[in-house]
Each structure stands twice: as C-alpha cells, then as structure tokens.
N, C-alpha and C positions, 0 to 999 in steps of 0.2 A: 611653428613647423615641427611635427613629430620626427624624432630621430629615424624611426623605421621608415617613414615615407621618404624622407630626404635621402637616406641610404638607398632605397629602392630606385629613386629618380636618378641619383648618381650612377648606380650600377647599370641602369638602362642606357644612360648617355655613353658609358664606356662600352657596353655591348654593341651600340650602334656603330662604333668605329670598326669593330671586328666584322660585323654583319656586312658592311659595305664591300669586303673583300672576298665573300663566299661566292663560289661558282654555282651555276644552275644545278649541277648534279647533287651537290651537298643540300641545297634548299629543297629540292624535290624528294630527296631521300627523307628528309625531315618531315615533309608534308605526308608522305606515305606512312611514316612511323606514327604520326598523329592520328590519321584515319584508322590504322590498325589498333592503336591503343584504345580509341573510343569504341570501336566495334567490339573489342574483347571485353570491355567493361560496361557495356550498355545497360545490363540489368542493374548494376550498381548505381548508374546514373538515373535510371527510372526510379529506384528507391529514394534517392535524394530529391528527385522531382516531386514525388508524392508527399514528402515532408512540406515542400514549398506550397503545393496545392492545398493541403490540409490547412495551413496557416492562412492562405489567401482566401479559402472558402469562408472562413470567419470574418475576414476583412470585407468580403463581398457582402455577406449578411448585414454587417454593420455600416454598409455603404461607404467604406473607406477606400474602396477601389472599384472600378467600373467592370461590367461583365466583359467588355473587350480585352481589358487588362488581364482578367482571369484566364480568358481563353488563350491569350498569347503565351501564358506561362507553361501550358501543357506540353510535355514532350511525349509523343507516341511513336510507334514504329515507323510511320510514314515520315514524320519530322526527322527522326533519327537516320533513316535511310537517305533522305535528301541532305542531311548535314554531312554524313560520311562521303556521299558522292560529291558534294560541293568541294570538299577538301581535295579529293582526288582530281576534280576538274581544274582546280587552281594549279595543281602540279603539272597538268598537261598544257597550261598556258605558256606562251612565249615570255621569257624572262624580260621584265621591263628595265632592268639596270644595265648600265654600260652600253647603251645603244647610241651609235652616232647619229645625231639629229641634223647636223649641219657641219659643213667643213669649208675652210677658206685657206688657200695659200697666200699668205701675206707677201712672201718673197721666197726666192729659192732657199730651201732649207729651213723655212719658218712657216710651219703649218698650225692652224688653229682649228680645234674641233669643239663642237658643243655636244656634250655627252650626258645622257640621263644618269641620275644617281639617286639614292634614298634621301628622304627628307630628314630622317634621323630618329627622333623620339616623337611619338604620336600619342596623345591622350584621348581616349574615346570614353565618353560618358553616355550611357544608354539606359533606357527604361526597361521594364520587366520582359525581356525576351532572351532566354538562356541560350538559344541557338546563335545569338550574335557573337558569342565568345569564340567558338571555333571558326566562324566566318571571318571575323576580324584577324584572328590569329594567323589563319592561313594566308590572308592577303599580306599581313605584316611580314610573315616569314618569306614569302615569295619576293616581296619588293625590298627586303633587307632592312626593315625598320624595327626598332624596338617599340614596344607599346605598353602604356599604362591603361588598364581597363577598370572602369567603375560602372557596375550594373545596378539595377534597382534592388532594393532589399527584399522584395517579394520573391526573387529567384536566388536568394543568397546561397542556399545549399547546392543547388544545381550549378551555379556559377563556380563555386569553390571546387567541386569534384571535377568539372570540366577543365578549369585552370590547372589543377594539380595533374590531371592526366596528360594535358598538353605539355607541361614542363617535364614530366616523366619521359615522355617520347622524346623531347629535345635533348634531355640528358643522355640519351642512348646514341646520339649522334655527336661523336667527338669533337667535330669542328665547331659546333654551335656553342656561342657564349652563354654563360648564365646571365640572367637579368634580361632576356629577350621579351618574355611575355609575363606581365605583372598584373595582379588583381588587388584593387583597392576595395576595402570592406566597409568603411564607414562614411556617413554623410559629411562628417568633418573633413575627411580626406579630400572631398571634392573642393571645399573652400581653400584648402592648402595647395592643392593641385593648380588652382588658377594663379597662384602667385609664383609658380616654378618656371618663369620664362628663361631662367638660366639653364634649365635642363630640357624643357619640353619645347619642341619646334612647332607643333600644330595641334590644335584641339578640334575634335569632331563630335559635336553633340548629336545624338539620335533620340528624339522624343518630341513632346509637344512644344507649342509656342513658348510657354513660360519657362521651360528648361532652356531652350535655345536663347531666348532673350536674356535670361540671367547670366549664361556663360558669356555672351557677347558683351554685356555691360560690366563685367566684373574681372576682366582679365586683360593683360598686355599681350598675351600669346595670340598669334593669328588663329582665327576660327573659321572652319570650313563647315558650311551647313546652310539650312534654310529654316526660317522662323515659321513659315506658313506654306500650306499647299492649296492655294486658291486657284484651281485649274478650271479653265473655260472650254466649251465647245461652241463654235459658231457654225450655225446651219445656213448655208448659203442657198440662194434661190434656185440654183441649178442642181441641187442635191438629189440623190436617190432616197426617196422617202423611207422605204422599209429598211434599207441598210443603215440609214441615219438613226432611226429609232432604235435598232439593235445595238448600235455603237454607243448611243447615249445611255441605254439601259445598262450595258456592260460597264461603262465608265463609272456609273453611280453605284451599282449594287454588287459588282463582283468581289469588292472588299471596300466597303464604305468608309472605314476608318483609315485607309491608306492615304498617304500624302498626295498620291497621283490620282485619286478619285475626283471626278468632275464635281464642281459645286455650283457653277452658274452655266446655263445654257442660253446663248444668244440666237434668236431666230429672225432671219430676214422677213420683214413684214409682208413681202409679196407672196410668201408661201405659208403664212401664218395660219390662215383658215383651213388649209389642207393638212399641214403637218402637226399643228398643235394638238387637235383632238386625238390623233393616233398616238402621239407621245404621252398625253395625259392618261389615256386609257391603260397604255402599257405600264406606266409608272404606278397608277393606282392598283393594277392587278398584282403588282409586286410590292405593295405597301410602302410606297415612296411618298413622302409629304412634299407637296409642291407649293412654293411661294412665288407669286407672279406679279408682274407690273399690271397697271390698269388696262392697257391695250390687250394683253393676254386674257385678262379677266372678262373683258367684254365678249370673248369668244367662248371661254370656258368658265361659266360664272360661279362654280363651286370652289374655285381655287382661293387659297389664303392670300391676303395682300402682302406683297414684298415691301419692306421698308428699305431706306437708303443703307442702313448698316448691313443688310443681307448681302449686298454686292461685295462686301469686304469680309465676309464670314466664311471660315472653314468649318463646316458642319460636322464632319467626321462621322456621320451616320446617314440614314436613308431619308435625307432632306436635301432638296435641290431648289434653287432660285432660277426663274425663267423670265427673260426680258426680250421684248421686240426691238429690233434695230432697223434703221432705214436702209442701211447698205453695209458693205464690207468695211469702209472707213469708220463708220459709226461703231461697229463691232471692235475693230483694232483699237480705237480711241478708248473704249470702255475697258478693254483688257489691260492696256498699258496704264490706266489709271488705277483699277481696282485689283489687278492680278498681283500675284507674289513672285513672278519670274520663274515659276516652276515648270509647268507643262500646259500648253494650250493647242487647240486643235480646230481645223476647218474641215467641214463636210461639204464637198463641192465636186462638180464635174467640170469646172472651168479652170484650165491650167493657168491662165493669167491670174486669176483671183487667188489660187493656191500659192503661187510664187510670191504675189504681193503680201499675202498674209504671213508667209514664212519669213520674208525679208523685214517686215515692219513690226511684227510682235516681238517684244523685247523679253524673251523668256529662254530659259536653258534648253527647253525642248518645245519644238513646234512641229505638230503632226498634221498629216492630211489623210482623211478618210480612214482612220484607225483609232481605237480607244486610247485614251490617256493612260490607262493602266499598263501600257507598254513601257512606260518610263521606269525602267528597272535594270539594274546592272546585269542580273542573270539573263533577262530577256534581250538585253543588248549584246549578249555574248562576251561580257566582260568577266565571266566566271562567277563573280559575286560582287557585292558592292560594300564599301565601308560607310556609305551615306549618299545623300543627294545634296548637291550644292547649287545655290542660286547665286553664288559669288561671281564676280567678274575678275578672278585672279588666275591661278594656274590650272584650276580644275573646275568644271562646270557640268551640271547634270549628274547622273548617276557616276559615283567615283569608284572606280575599280583599281586595278593594279597601277596603270599609268598615272592616275590621280594621286598616288602615294609616292611619286617620284618628283624630283625637281631636275635641274640640270647644272653642270658646271662647265666652264670653259677650260680646255686643255690646250696649252700652247707648247709645241715641240720646236726647239731652235738648235743652233749650233754656234753659239758665241755672239750673236747679234746684240747690238746695243742700240737703244732708242735715239741717242745723240746723232748717229749716222744718218738717221732719216730726217731728223729735225734740221740739220745743217745742209741737207741737200746732197750728201755724198751718195746715199742710196735712195731708191724710190720704191714704194710698195706696188705690187702687182695685183693684189686683190682678185686673185683667180679662184673662182668658185669650184670646189671639188665635190661637193655633196648638197 
C-alpha cells in the first residue's frame, strides 16, 4: 500500500467523523460553492476535456475503446448545465442525516430512537464519465460521507480539474474538513483500495459486468451495485397494442447501453399474431436487431433465432430478444430465472395481473405500463444517484441520498440499570412513540 493512498484513506476516515456533525446549512452552503466554482471555471474544464477527447479519439481508432465510451467522455454546454443544476438540486433536497425513523419508550425516562446517520467513507469506482465526480461529490457532501473516487483513465484530465475545483470550493467553507473528497489516479490504487476495509465502509462500482464482478470477488468491503442489467418487458394479453409498442421501443433505443434498457420482451401467445408484426416493424424501422424463439419466428420468418444464452445476455446496444410465453406465470418464472434483479415491467390493462407481477417478480424495480428507462435516481426525484443496486441490503434500486445513510440506535436514560429488569423489580412498557 502506498503511503500517499494510505494517508488519503486515513484522512478520509478522520473527515467522516467531523462530517457527521455538520448541519444542513453548512452542507448546502458547500454545495452552492461547488456549483459556483464549476460554473466560474467551465471553460477551463472544457479545455481539459478536449485533451481527454483527443487521446480517446486515438484509442477509438485503435479499437481500444468503444464509440459509446467515447461519447460518454464529452462534456458540452448541455451536460455542464445539467451538472451544475444537479448540484443545486441536491442542495434543495431534505437532509437525510439525523432523521428519527423509529422511537420506543422502553420505560419512563428510558427512550430509544433509531436515527439515520452517514455510512462513513465510501469508495466509488467508475468508468469514463467525468460528470460522475460532481454528482457523487454532491451526494457525499449532503449525506455527510467522505469519498474516495477512482475514474477511468480516459477522463483523467477532466476528473482532476473537477476534483480540484470541488476541493477549492470546500476549502472556502470553514466548517468543512479536509479529506472529504479524494481522487485516486492509478489502476494500482484500485487494487490497494480493495484491501482498505479498515478505512472504507462501502464500495460502489459503476461500470460493466467485468468491473463489478472483479470488485465483488476481490474485497472484504461491502459492495453496493449490480453486475448486470437484464431487464424484461412482459406484454400481457390485455395490453394496449400501440402504447405497448411505443414503450418497448423507448425501453430499447432511448439509450441502448444503459443498464435499465430492455433486453428481453416476453409476449403472451394469445396476442402474438396481432402484436408481434407491429413490434417487429417498429424495431426494424429503428435498426433494432431482433433475436426470437421458434414460435415468434413462425409468425415473422425473417427474424434471427434466439439461443438459450440470449435470455441471459445484456446486449447494451440495439439488439433485443423476444420470446412467446403461455401466460403471466410463465413470464414471471422466466424473469426470475434469467433476470438480474434490476428492473422488469408488465404491460397490461388487468389490475389483478399487474399486482401479481409486481408481487412475484424478484427485482429492485417492478413497473406497470411504463418504460424501464424510468429506473433512474433523477427520474425518481432522488436528485441524483450514486448507482443502482440489486442488493438485498440497506439500499435497493437507484441509490440516492437515503441509500448513503445507515442508522444507529440512540438510547436516552436517567440512571437505569439492566439488572432491575432482569430480577423483576422493573418492567418494560415498550410504548411506541414513532
């Protein structure tokens, strides 16, 4: 472990203790300073971003990175505006820290509260998206967590200037501790970071399957995230045909590489002959490649055959697999076998089927009659998201401010001792207060 990295992690841990005591006014003032600092220096940021884009263009030509990666690198006026507004939006959100979630009067003068608190130190490892840094930093500031950030090398120059500007802004807020926002620069830092269970309380990887799996398999630190985004849409026999076609199209092409894009569409066989040709025509008009099971190919004979592995594939592009199912139970069984627990949707006019689907599909997000692309922290009204989790721990789905908090129990007494309750002198009331 390098001395620099160890010192950074130690300082982050120390900073986390101070952060937990900051009130909302201080945190909001810090966020507005960050937004102001980035806006004042946006031309400098664009210049650094151009350096990254120039290097990335050569990598694209050499096929070392994908076109989608290259596109995510670019910061323009629209992204800059959204970035700055996103920070301000977080400042306007309710403070997630020190909220009483539950309260119990154990006995007269002995009150127990469960209260939200910061997690502590969070490590975030993400691929080439420079707008992630201010997004994560703003959520960390508001939730009173220190953070270690490691971005992709493709965005190194942009990452550095953004992190520097954020720290300049925080240094102008007297109450804010040094070491709150930290940027790691080398790939070796990631390997060392995974060993820092003494200092880091939670890891959040944001990237492809390989990155997430690597993190999960090589650390003792709890990991929050998802390894795959295999999202489904089930088209029920009672559905509105045109609305369903539009939803399926949006879920596939609005942002094909997103983890909440649909990958498999399941169609009730009773409407297959009516629905499938409409869907196929719409997809083909939008250059979507379709892989289909035999039953679907009997109706639309020009479709590519789907193999078993297609049902467990996250394409990440304009490719989709389609399968006929006999009923809603067949659809649910397929989703629970092949899905990744991310987001799945039913298109139906039947309220009973909708509730059945939502209750039985084991995913972080279950939707009815809406595109899977709505599975997003900003769209949920969370302000922004630090990532999406398919875990069954403290946070699930898009993880915003509340997902960056945990809780502690606070007990307020007046000299009580447990022995008095053990020997029967006193008895618990267990009166619920909240």
